[in-house]
SEFIFI-866027 format. One record per residue (C-alpha): residue in one letter; x, y, z; residue number from 1. Coordinates in nm, 4 decimals. Layout:
% SEFIFI-866027
ATOM   res          x          y          z     n
ATOM     a          X          Y          Z   NUM
...
END
This chain:
% SEFIFI-866027
ATOM   res          x          y          z     n
ATOM     m     1.9001    15.6076    -4.8532     1
ATOM     k     2.2549    15.7043    -4.7675     2
ATOM     k     2.4608    15.8908    -5.0242     3
ATOM     l     2.7147    15.7436    -5.2597     4
ATOM     l     3.0490    15.9219    -5.2904     5
ATOM     a     3.2690    15.8766    -5.5960     6
ATOM     i     3.6147    16.0236    -5.6431     7
ATOM     g     3.8123    16.0705    -5.9625     8
ATOM     e     3.7627    16.2134    -6.3078     9
ATOM     a     3.4604    16.3934    -6.4445    10
ATOM     l     3.5253    16.4770    -6.8081    11
ATOM     i     3.3714    16.5377    -7.1473    12
ATOM     d     3.3353    16.2421    -7.3826    13
ATOM     l     3.3421    16.3587    -7.7438    14
ATOM     i     3.1075    16.1008    -7.8993    15
ATOM     p     3.1205    16.0383    -8.2776    16
ATOM     e     2.8139    16.1182    -8.4811    17
ATOM     e     2.8570    15.7941    -8.6782    18
ATOM     t     2.9598    15.4385    -8.5916    19
ATOM     g     3.1906    15.2003    -8.7687    20
ATOM     r     3.4749    15.4504    -8.8222    21
ATOM     a     3.8224    15.4574    -8.6688    22
ATOM     l     3.8881    15.7598    -8.4505    23
ATOM     k     4.1094    15.9228    -8.7143    24
ATOM     d     3.8263    15.8997    -8.9681    25
ATOM     v     3.5430    16.0458    -8.7593    26
ATOM     i     3.4202    16.3740    -8.9075    27
ATOM     g     3.1987    16.4961    -8.6245    28
ATOM     f     3.1699    16.4658    -8.2454    29
ATOM     r     2.9116    16.5736    -7.9895    30
ATOM     p     3.0038    16.6418    -7.6247    31
ATOM     a     2.8620    16.4275    -7.3437    32
ATOM     v     2.9463    16.4306    -6.9737    33
ATOM     g     3.1404    16.1230    -6.8653    34
ATOM     g     3.4217    15.9870    -6.6527    35
ATOM     a     3.3650    15.6516    -6.4840    36
ATOM     p     3.3173    15.7746    -6.1240    37
ATOM     a     3.0751    16.0447    -6.2425    38
ATOM     n     2.8849    15.7838    -6.4437    39
ATOM     v     2.8504    15.5639    -6.1347    40
ATOM     c     2.7041    15.8591    -5.9447    41
ATOM     g     2.4720    15.9125    -6.2405    42
ATOM     a     2.3360    15.5579    -6.2306    43
ATOM     y     2.2873    15.5724    -5.8533    44
ATOM     s     2.1062    15.9061    -5.8758    45
ATOM     r     1.8954    15.8096    -6.1789    46
ATOM     l     1.7605    15.5245    -5.9658    47
ATOM     g     1.6744    15.7675    -5.6877    48
ATOM     g     1.9737    15.7567    -5.4547    49
ATOM     p     2.1668    16.0659    -5.3405    50
ATOM     s     2.5219    16.0939    -5.4719    51
ATOM     e     2.8148    16.3341    -5.4456    52
ATOM     m     3.1053    16.3549    -5.6893    53
ATOM     i     3.4520    16.4423    -5.5572    54
ATOM     t     3.6505    16.5930    -5.8432    55
ATOM     q     3.8071    16.9066    -5.9869    56
ATOM     l     3.7093    17.0850    -6.3090    57
ATOM     g     3.8692    17.3588    -6.5120    58
ATOM     m     3.7425    17.7160    -6.5247    59
ATOM     d     3.6179    17.6599    -6.8789    60
ATOM     p     3.2923    17.5984    -7.0687    61
ATOM     f     3.3345    17.2207    -7.0505    62
ATOM     g     3.3553    17.2445    -6.6714    63
ATOM     d     3.0381    17.4538    -6.6794    64
ATOM     k     2.8689    17.1867    -6.8913    65
ATOM     i     2.9565    16.9154    -6.6392    66
ATOM     i     2.8126    17.1220    -6.3529    67
ATOM     e     2.4916    17.1746    -6.5515    68
ATOM     e     2.4681    16.8010    -6.6246    69
ATOM     f     2.5201    16.7156    -6.2582    70
ATOM     d     2.2321    16.9461    -6.1712    71
ATOM     r     2.0109    16.7954    -6.4434    72
ATOM     y     2.0628    16.4393    -6.3183    73
ATOM     h     2.0747    16.5230    -5.9448    74
ATOM     i     2.4411    16.4369    -5.8941    75
ATOM     g     2.5717    16.6323    -5.5981    76
ATOM     r     2.8417    16.8904    -5.6745    77
ATOM     d     2.9093    17.0296    -5.3288    78
ATOM     y     3.2490    16.8555    -5.3294    79
ATOM     v     3.3522    16.9693    -5.6795    80
ATOM     s     3.6476    17.2119    -5.7018    81
ATOM     r     3.7388    17.4430    -5.9921    82
ATOM     t     4.0882    17.5463    -6.0983    83
ATOM     a     4.2488    17.7758    -6.3554    84
ATOM     e     4.5685    17.5666    -6.3591    85
ATOM     a     4.4415    17.3182    -6.6206    86
ATOM     n     4.1438    17.2573    -6.8457    87
ATOM     t     3.8673    17.0052    -6.7929    88
ATOM     s     3.9712    16.6651    -6.9278    89
ATOM     l     3.8429    16.5456    -7.2664    90
ATOM     a     3.8100    16.1956    -7.4119    91
ATOM     f     3.7495    16.1494    -7.7846    92
ATOM     v     3.5646    15.8248    -7.8558    93
ATOM     a     3.5105    15.6199    -8.1728    94
ATOM     l     3.2366    15.3547    -8.1845    95
ATOM     k     3.2792    15.0291    -8.3734    96
ATOM     e     2.9869    14.8501    -8.5369    97
ATOM     d     2.9424    14.6296    -8.2274    98
ATOM     g     2.9213    14.9327    -7.9961    99
ATOM     n     3.2730    14.8937    -7.8521   100
ATOM     r     3.5027    15.1946    -7.8287   101
ATOM     e     3.8388    15.3470    -7.9198   102
ATOM     f     3.9689    15.6311    -7.6963   103
ATOM     s     4.2042    15.9266    -7.7207   104
ATOM     f     4.2443    16.1384    -7.4049   105
ATOM     y     4.3329    16.5093    -7.3776   106
ATOM     r     4.4492    16.5241    -7.0174   107
ATOM     k     4.8165    16.6258    -6.9821   108
ATOM     p     4.7275    16.7318    -6.7213   109
ATOM     g     4.3561    16.7646    -6.6745   110
ATOM     a     4.2056    16.9710    -6.3940   111
ATOM     d     4.0951    16.6560    -6.2080   112
ATOM     m     4.4543    16.5279    -6.1887   113
ATOM     l     4.5616    16.8344    -5.9892   114
ATOM     m     4.3086    16.7995    -5.7083   115
ATOM     s     4.4827    16.8341    -5.3711   116
ATOM     p     4.4228    16.5859    -5.0869   117
ATOM     d     4.3755    16.8870    -4.8573   118
ATOM     r     4.0362    16.9436    -5.0194   119
ATOM     i     3.9012    16.6120    -4.8867   120
ATOM     r     3.6978    16.6484    -4.5668   121
ATOM     r     3.6262    16.3735    -4.3131   122
ATOM     e     3.2731    16.5000    -4.2467   123
ATOM     w     3.1752    16.4098    -4.6041   124
ATOM     f     3.1990    16.0435    -4.5071   125
ATOM     e     3.0094    16.0466    -4.1802   126
ATOM     d     2.6704    15.9916    -4.3473   127
ATOM     a     2.7894    15.8063    -4.6599   128
ATOM     f     2.6978    15.4567    -4.7762   129
ATOM     a     2.9961    15.3936    -5.0032   130
ATOM     l     3.3014    15.5448    -5.1694   131
ATOM     h     3.3612    15.4354    -5.5292   132
ATOM     f     3.6789    15.4870    -5.7335   133
ATOM     c     3.8559    15.3620    -6.0480   134
ATOM     s     4.2163    15.3422    -6.1715   135
ATOM     v     4.2190    15.6385    -6.4120   136
ATOM     s     4.2971    15.8847    -6.1325   137
ATOM     i     4.5516    15.6889    -5.9250   138
ATOM     g     4.8554    15.7715    -6.1376   139
ATOM     d     5.1574    15.9628    -6.0160   140
ATOM     f     4.9872    16.2995    -5.9569   141
ATOM     s     4.8073    16.4855    -5.6798   142
ATOM     m     4.4693    16.3165    -5.7266   143
ATOM     k     4.6253    15.9841    -5.6215   144
ATOM     e     4.6956    16.1330    -5.2781   145
ATOM     a     4.3389    16.2648    -5.2659   146
ATOM     h     4.2220    15.9071    -5.3208   147
ATOM     k     4.4366    15.7862    -5.0328   148
ATOM     r     4.2926    16.0540    -4.8042   149
ATOM     a     3.9365    15.9666    -4.9071   150
ATOM     i     3.9933    15.5940    -4.8524   151
ATOM     c     4.1399    15.6656    -4.5094   152
ATOM     y     3.8301    15.8630    -4.4093   153
ATOM     a     3.6040    15.5924    -4.5514   154
ATOM     e     3.7797    15.3295    -4.3409   155
ATOM     e     3.7552    15.5456    -4.0283   156
ATOM     t     3.3810    15.6043    -4.0727   157
ATOM     g     3.2841    15.2507    -4.1770   158
ATOM     t     3.1960    15.3607    -4.5292   159
ATOM     l     3.1903    15.0725    -4.7782   160
ATOM     i     3.4682    15.1013    -5.0411   161
ATOM     s     3.4102    14.9964    -5.4033   162
ATOM     f     3.6804    14.9701    -5.6715   163
ATOM     d     3.6379    14.9172    -6.0449   164
ATOM     p     3.9836    14.9185    -6.2116   165
ATOM     n     3.8227    15.0274    -6.5422   166
ATOM     l     4.1594    14.9985    -6.7168   167
ATOM     r     4.2584    15.2672    -6.9686   168
ATOM     f     4.6017    15.1635    -7.0958   169
ATOM     a     4.6495    15.4727    -7.3142   170
ATOM     l     4.6653    15.6953    -7.0046   171
ATOM     w     4.9665    15.5225    -6.8482   172
ATOM     p     5.3399    15.5450    -6.9328   173
ATOM     s     5.3536    15.1639    -6.9216   174
ATOM     n     5.1316    14.8661    -6.8478   175
ATOM     e     5.3591    14.7816    -6.5551   176
ATOM     e     5.2873    15.1154    -6.3850   177
ATOM     l     4.9139    15.0632    -6.4287   178
ATOM     k     4.9270    14.7156    -6.2758   179
ATOM     t     5.1411    14.8383    -5.9853   180
ATOM     a     4.8867    15.1115    -5.9075   181
ATOM     v     4.5929    14.8698    -5.9220   182
ATOM     d     4.7771    14.6190    -5.7018   183
ATOM     e     4.8380    14.8954    -5.4460   184
ATOM     f     4.4742    15.0022    -5.4206   185
ATOM     l     4.2914    14.6721    -5.4721   186
ATOM     p     4.3321    14.5399    -5.1145   187
ATOM     k     4.1776    14.8604    -4.9762   188
ATOM     a     3.8393    14.7858    -5.1383   189
ATOM     n     3.5500    14.5891    -4.9912   190
ATOM     i     3.3931    14.5381    -5.3352   191
ATOM     l     3.5979    14.4710    -5.6470   192
ATOM     k     3.4300    14.4861    -5.9877   193
ATOM     i     3.6366    14.3391    -6.2703   194
ATOM     s     3.5538    14.2605    -6.6332   195
ATOM     d     3.6473    13.9594    -6.8440   196
ATOM     e     3.8687    14.1883    -7.0546   197
ATOM     e     4.0724    14.2847    -6.7452   198
ATOM     l     4.1090    13.9506    -6.5691   199
ATOM     e     4.4184    13.8091    -6.7392   200
ATOM     f     4.6107    14.1383    -6.7278   201
ATOM     l     4.5518    14.1806    -6.3546   202
ATOM     t     4.5908    13.8192    -6.2417   203
ATOM     g     4.7608    13.6183    -6.5175   204
ATOM     k     4.4614    13.3828    -6.5071   205
ATOM     t     4.1928    13.3309    -6.7719   206
ATOM     e     3.9286    13.1770    -6.5416   207
ATOM     i     3.7701    13.3847    -6.2663   208
ATOM     e     3.7576    13.1061    -6.0092   209
ATOM     d     4.1313    13.0436    -6.0525   210
ATOM     a     4.1941    13.4160    -5.9972   211
ATOM     l     3.9799    13.4578    -5.6844   212
ATOM     p     4.2622    13.3921    -5.4328   213
ATOM     q     4.4529    13.6864    -5.5850   214
ATOM     l     4.1459    13.9109    -5.5980   215
ATOM     m     3.9986    13.8386    -5.2543   216
ATOM     q     4.2875    13.9839    -5.0589   217
ATOM     g     4.3087    14.2537    -4.7951   218
ATOM     n     3.9634    14.3993    -4.7295   219
ATOM     v     3.7935    14.2550    -5.0402   220
ATOM     r     3.4735    14.0726    -4.9428   221
ATOM     l     3.2826    14.0668    -5.2730   222
ATOM     v     3.4124    14.0197    -5.6276   223
ATOM     i     3.1806    14.1080    -5.9168   224
ATOM     y     3.2837    13.9668    -6.2544   225
ATOM     t     3.1150    14.1149    -6.5609   226
ATOM     k     3.1204    13.9471    -6.9032   227
ATOM     g     2.9158    14.1828    -7.1192   228
ATOM     s     2.6606    13.9912    -7.3247   229
ATOM     k     2.7593    13.6711    -7.1409   230
ATOM     g     2.6220    13.7941    -6.8082   231
ATOM     a     2.7864    13.8419    -6.4705   232
ATOM     q     2.8987    13.6519    -6.1634   233
ATOM     a     2.9525    13.7416    -5.7977   234
ATOM     f     3.1661    13.5761    -5.5323   235
ATOM     t     3.2076    13.6033    -5.1573   236
ATOM     a     3.4258    13.3751    -4.9466   237
ATOM     s     3.1338    13.1347    -4.9018   238
ATOM     t     2.8859    13.2074    -5.1813   239
ATOM     k     2.8728    13.2473    -5.5566   240
ATOM     a     2.6007    13.3497    -5.7988   241
ATOM     k     2.5502    13.4222    -6.1667   242
ATOM     a     2.2941    13.5820    -6.3950   243
ATOM     a     2.2610    13.5810    -6.7726   244
ATOM     s     2.2235    13.8901    -6.9886   245
ATOM     r     1.9350    13.9382    -7.2305   246
ATOM     k     2.0367    13.9750    -7.5945   247
ATOM     v     1.9996    14.3340    -7.7144   248
ATOM     k     2.1284    14.5383    -8.0073   249
ATOM     a     2.4036    14.7561    -7.8585   250
ATOM     i     2.4204    15.1078    -7.9984   251
ATOM     d     2.6731    15.2558    -7.7545   252
ATOM     t     2.8488    15.0712    -7.4712   253
ATOM     t     3.0006    15.3900    -7.3246   254
ATOM     g     2.9503    15.3796    -6.9478   255
ATOM     a     2.7947    15.0309    -6.9464   256
ATOM     g     3.0266    14.8951    -6.6774   257
ATOM     d     2.9641    15.2078    -6.4702   258
ATOM     a     2.5897    15.1557    -6.5074   259
ATOM     f     2.6368    14.8017    -6.3769   260
ATOM     i     2.8269    14.8894    -6.0610   261
ATOM     g     2.6209    15.2036    -5.9959   262
ATOM     s     2.2979    15.0064    -6.0088   263
ATOM     f     2.4512    14.7247    -5.8031   264
ATOM     l     2.5578    14.9699    -5.5315   265
ATOM     f     2.2095    15.1213    -5.5349   266
ATOM     q     2.0593    14.7817    -5.4539   267
ATOM     l     2.3070    14.7188    -5.1734   268
ATOM     s     2.2290    15.0576    -5.0213   269
ATOM     k     1.8530    15.0060    -5.0540   270
ATOM     d     1.8854    14.6775    -4.8642   271
ATOM     g     2.1075    14.8272    -4.5939   272
ATOM     v     2.4131    14.6163    -4.6785   273
ATOM     s     2.7384    14.7395    -4.5212   274
ATOM     a     3.1056    14.6477    -4.5473   275
ATOM     d     3.0583    14.4239    -4.2426   276
ATOM     t     2.7633    14.2334    -4.3909   277
ATOM     l     2.8857    14.1804    -4.7491   278
ATOM     s     3.0088    13.8324    -4.6598   279
ATOM     e     2.6597    13.7399    -4.5378   280
ATOM     l     2.4869    13.7963    -4.8731   281
ATOM     s     2.3051    13.4867    -4.9951   282
ATOM     a     2.3250    13.3382    -5.3436   283
ATOM     d     1.9627    13.4408    -5.4002   284
ATOM     q     2.0358    13.8025    -5.3089   285
ATOM     l     2.3432    13.8165    -5.5295   286
ATOM     t     2.1563    13.6610    -5.8214   287
ATOM     r     1.8808    13.9208    -5.7860   288
ATOM     y     2.1316    14.2068    -5.7787   289
ATOM     l     2.3185    14.0704    -6.0812   290
ATOM     d     1.9991    14.0254    -6.2819   291
ATOM     f     1.8852    14.3801    -6.2066   292
ATOM     s     2.2210    14.5280    -6.3069   293
ATOM     n     2.2407    14.3173    -6.6233   294
ATOM     r     1.9007    14.4476    -6.7265   295
ATOM     y     2.0015    14.8008    -6.6335   296
ATOM     c     2.3009    14.7780    -6.8673   297
ATOM     g     2.0870    14.6178    -7.1345   298
ATOM     l     1.8621    14.9223    -7.1457   299
ATOM     s     2.1553    15.1643    -7.1284   300
ATOM     v     2.3494    15.0258    -7.4262   301
ATOM     q     2.0460    15.0625    -7.6515   302
ATOM     r     2.0798    15.4410    -7.6131   303
ATOM     n     2.3597    15.6866    -7.6862   304
ATOM     g     2.5877    15.8325    -7.4192   305
ATOM     a     2.6465    15.7365    -7.0593   306
ATOM     i     2.4515    15.9182    -6.7856   307
ATOM     m     2.1835    16.0332    -7.0301   308
ATOM     s     2.1256    15.6692    -7.1301   309
ATOM     y     2.0727    15.5355    -6.7787   310
ATOM     p     1.7216    15.4182    -6.6902   311
ATOM     t     1.5218    15.5535    -6.3989   312
ATOM     l     1.3777    15.3303    -6.1273   313
ATOM     d     1.0323    15.3520    -6.2870   314
ATOM     e     1.1779    15.2258    -6.6159   315
ATOM     m     1.3457    14.9407    -6.4320   316
ATOM     i     1.0251    14.8439    -6.2542   317
ATOM     g     0.8659    14.8121    -6.5964   318
ATOM     e     1.1630    14.6157    -6.7276   319
ATOM     m     1.1573    14.3710    -6.4350   320
ATOM     s     0.7790    14.3119    -6.4372   321
END
């Protein structure tokens, strides 16, 4: 299989040791490696695909922990930089009774935000399957320019481009700036993954099919719409598909959306799908991919953490049989 590249933040999630408390009331946290792009690499690698994370970490113990975790879960770190100019980013998380989360970020700035576009190399993309990114790292700082450089190289080399906005409102000066940034980058993607919680903010529409003309613009060829326990849908210009989710007791939904897109990209890579052939996917193929990724998330949310909760391919074979 070809490698998956992801660019953006790798950080430490400080996970509460109890659920059902507001963030201000949590009395204990445990550190876990996170950051949406890193999580996507984690899902892809847990299933057996090669991945490389493009990010920057601080010269601190939390940066060391992330490197160790990458090694443990076979996430490539050849493209990871270190800097003494800022610390590794942190995200404190509180878990509600239903498994949903409350965030507080310590990232003003974080080491990842300061990554220079000059560190991005074209040769990284020459044997890559896809480049994945999110919106957390496309604010008005150096890492945004690194994203633009990476996307340029991906386009030049025919690397598939995947975008999950993964909106984190608390990180932006205003909602308007967040939407402007997403609107700038969205047309550059071949695959757009969007959740039901994000749809109205990004499009002004409450129904996915009404929003598709706004979403399928520029280079977008496939829209994936996730609805948590209500399943997921996928749309190309000529085809649509859906798959239900199995009911499970969610313990921790941290990284669930990343597990979905990481496992979806793994299936596309395994089947040799490229940016040029996305539009040719059949409804049966899309349904199969959606069902697999729904089940992948279903297993993940029954465990704590993000990457550490992701199933292996052997576990998924058992789940699907």
